[in-house]
LUMDRENZA-910192 format. One record per residue (C-alpha): residue in three letters; x, y, z. Coordinates in steps of 0.05 Angstrom, whole numbers. Layout:
N
REC   type       xx       yy       zz
REC    Ala        X        Y        Z
...
end
This chain:
91
REC   type       xx       yy       zz
REC    Met       78     -273     -674
REC    Pro       38     -324     -635
REC    Ser        5     -378     -668
REC    Val      -73     -372     -683
REC    Arg      -81     -432     -630
REC    Asn      -39     -391     -580
REC    Ala      -79     -326     -591
REC    Asp     -146     -367     -590
REC    Glu     -123     -393     -517
REC    Leu     -100     -326     -496
REC    Arg     -170     -301     -512
REC    Gln     -204     -356     -481
REC    Phe     -162     -348     -416
REC    Ala     -179     -268     -414
REC    Arg     -254     -279     -424
REC    Gln     -262     -338     -368
REC    Asp     -307     -327     -313
REC    Trp     -262     -293     -262
REC    Ala     -310     -290     -209
REC    Thr     -321     -361     -205
REC    Ala     -244     -371     -209
REC    Gln     -234     -329     -156
REC    Arg     -291     -364     -109
REC    Asp     -260     -432     -132
REC    Lys     -192     -406     -104
REC    Glu     -220     -384      -36
REC    Leu     -254     -448      -27
REC    Tyr     -192     -489      -47
REC    Trp     -147     -445        1
REC    Arg     -204     -451       60
REC    Asp     -205     -523       56
REC    Trp     -129     -534       47
REC    Lys     -119     -489      117
REC    Lys     -177     -530      147
REC    Gln     -140     -597      131
REC    His      -69     -573      142
REC    Gly      -78     -518      198
REC    Pro      -39     -456      209
REC    Ala       32     -487      216
REC    Ala       29     -512      150
REC    Gly       35     -439      117
REC    Ile       90     -426      160
REC    Arg      124     -491      135
REC    Ile      110     -472       59
REC    Ala      143     -400       73
REC    Asp      204     -425      106
REC    Glu      210     -475       51
REC    Leu      207     -421       -1
REC    Arg      258     -381       43
REC    Lys      308     -438       40
REC    Gln      297     -442      -32
REC    Val      320     -373      -45
REC    Leu      377     -377        2
REC    Ala      400     -434      -38
REC    Gln      396     -390     -105
REC    Lys      418     -326      -70
REC    Pro      458     -341       -7
REC    Gly      465     -268       12
REC    Trp      391     -256       11
REC    Pro      364     -208       38
REC    Ser      418     -157       34
REC    Asp      419      -99       81
REC    Glu      389      -53       24
REC    Glu      333     -105       13
REC    Arg      319     -107       86
REC    Arg      318      -30       89
REC    Glu      267      -28       33
REC    Asp      228      -83       59
REC    Leu      219      -43      124
REC    Glu      204       25       89
REC    Thr      151      -10       54
REC    His      126      -42      112
REC    Leu      118       27      147
REC    Arg       84       54       90
REC    Val       26        6       87
REC    Leu       20       11      162
REC    Ala       17       93      152
REC    Ala      -35       82       95
REC    Leu      -77       33      140
REC    Asp      -81       86      194
REC    Arg     -107      133      148
REC    Val     -163       90      130
REC    Pro     -228       98      178
REC    Pro     -249       34      210
REC    Arg     -312        2      186
REC    Arg     -376       17      228
REC    Gly     -391      -33      277
REC    Arg     -318      -57      282
REC    Ala     -268      -35      333
REC    Ala     -207       15      313
REC    Arg     -142      -14      315
end
């Protein structure tokens, strides 16, 4: 059972102003992207990929690749079923 202090901290966390937290997160990443440029995101992704490969050299397996492709195809199919917004060009 968590201590009273931990339970109080958990309640405080759950009751925080999530709209403000979301706005602050969006502002942080907007400014980060302006400062570092789009290539920085690719470098970060590559570093994460290298970290995973160091921990799991066989990643991704053929099965994981197949599952990933199937997921992407499902998302594309779902997006194709969404009507375009008014005033925006269709895909």
